N, C-alpha and C positions, 0 to 999 in steps of 0.2 A: 452592615449597611442594609437598608430596606430593599425590597424587590425592585422598587422604582429606580434606586441608585444602581442596582445590579444591571438593570436593563439599559440605563444611560451609559454606563461604563463599558458594556459589552456590545452595544448596538443591536441587541436582540430584544424583540418585543416581549412585554410582560406575558401575553398569552402563550408565546413559545416557551418562555421559561417555565410557566406553569405546566405546560405539556411535558417538558423534560422532567419536571418533578413527579408528575403522575406516572410517567413511564420508568421512573427510577433510574434515568440516565444521569440525573443530578441528585446528589444527596440532599436530604431535607435541611432546612435552616434551623437555627436554634430558636425555639418558641420564646417569645417575649411578652405577648399579650394575646387576647382573643383574636384569632385570624391574622396574627402578625408573627413574622419571624425575622431573624437577623441572618445575614449571609456574609461570608468572608472571602479571603483570597482563594481558598480552595474552590469555591463556587465560580469565581471569575475564571480561574485556570481551566476548570472542567468545561465551562461554556465555550471558551476559546478552543479547547480541544475538540469538542463536538462539532463546532462550526468549521474548524479547519479540516477535520476528517471528511465532512460532508461536502464542503465547497471545493477546497484545493484538492483533497484526496479523492473526491467523487464517490465516497462510500455511502451506502444506505444506512439507516439508523440501526437495522439489525446487525450489520457488520460493526458499526461503531460500538454498540452495546457489548458485543463479543470481545472487542479489543479492550474496552474499559475493564471488563471482568478479568482479562488476562493481566493487565497492568496491576490490578489490585490483588490478585491471587499470588501472594508471596510464596506459596508452597510449590508453585510451578517452577521447575528448573528452566534456565534461560533457553536451552535447546528446545524445550516444549513451547516456550513463548514464540520462538521463530517458526516452529512447525505450524502453530495455529495461525500466525500472521500470514504465512505462505498460503495456507488453505483459504483464509479469508480474502486475500487479495486476488486469488485465482478466479478466472471467469468460469461460471458453471458450464459443464459439458452440454453441448447442443447436439441435436439430431443431425448427423452429417448428411449433406446433400449427396455425397458419393462415399459409401462405406469403404470402398477400395482405397480411396485417397487417405482415409484415416489410418488404415493398416500400413500403407506405404510411409506415411508421415511418422508413425510410431517406430517403424524400423529405422527411419532416418535419424530420429532422436536417439535411439539406442546406439546407433553407430557413432553419433556425435559424442555421446557420453563416453563411449569406449575410447575414442580418439583423444579425448581430453583427460581420460583417467578419472572421471568423476563417478562418485557412488551416491545415488540419491535414494530416498525412501520410495516404496512402491506407490504411495499415494501423493507424491510430490505435486503440489498445485501448479508450480511453474512448468514442470514437464507436461502436465495435462494441457495447459494453455498453449505451450509451444506446439504440441501435436495438433491442436485445433487450428493454429495459425498456418502451419505448414500444409495441413490438409486443405485449407481454404485457398492458399496460394496455388497449390497443385490443381485444384478444381477450376480455378480461374485462369489457368495457363500462365501463372507467374512463378513457377517453381524455382526455388533457390537451392543450390547444391551445398555440400558440406564445406567446400573451399570458401564459399561466401559466408557461411554461418560461423566458421571458426573465429574470425576476428571479433565478431559480436560477443561470442562466449568468453573469449580471453579478456576482452575489455570489461565484461561483467564480473569476471573473477577478480580482477584488480580492484574494481569498485567495491565488491563485497569485502575484500580484505581491508581496504581503507575504512569502510564503515565499521567493521568489527573492532578495528584498532581504537575507535572512539569510545568503546565500552569501558576502558580502563578508568578507574577513579582513585582518588587518594586513599580511600579506606578499603579498596579492593572489592567493593560491592558494586556491580554494574547498575546503572540507572535503567530500570526496566521500562519506565515510561518513555525515556529518551530513545531507547532501542526501538520501541513500537512506533513512535513518532517518526523517527528517521526511516524506518522500514516503509511507512506509508508515503512520506513526502519525498524521499530521495528517489522512489520509483517514478513519481511524477517529474522530478527534476531531470532524471536521466532521459526520459522521453522528450522533455523540453529542449535539452541540450542537443539531442539528435536532430530535432527539427531546426534548431538554430544552425547547426553544422550543415544541414541539408540546404538551408536558405543561402548560407555563405557559398557553398560549392556551386549552387545554381547561378549565383551572381558572377562567380569567377569563370565558370565554364560555359555559361550561356549569357554573354554580355547583354543581349537584347532584352533580358528579363528585367534589367534595371530601368529601362525606359518604358 
């Protein structure tokens, strides 16, 4: 298909598609004539992937590029794919408003890991983000103790198990692309489900909220 057809089928403007091509986020088409190229299903899927990661997933193009490289690098073991995904999804560390709160939050995360029996890598992006969240909660006077956090962690463990169960394929080779896509989008889905549950509980426990 021509670039105009690719634009029509994806809903992405031609200038944006050309930008993806220049930035090598999208592989080049097959040359057919002077200044003309043909595009196929691979290009459709890649554009949908980019748009989904940036819109639904909320990722910037730098992160999208990194995840595309991970999907295409078949030399990477699946464990490494998940490590890179974890670091890519993690929020960058910020200068804490109260350094003491970060120290206390880090201790709290260590105790949580010990109670759960979890063993994480030293550079775990998720753990870094959790430390920032707990430090911010403490600074704002909204501290949450371990008893409150444990159900969140156990629910997350069950979700992670269910997600990894989806990796199995008939030929025994996991779909790396699907693993990355689920890693990004199910993160968004879990947050959405929490908000939905919160809305339901507010309507049940605070009846005046419905009116």
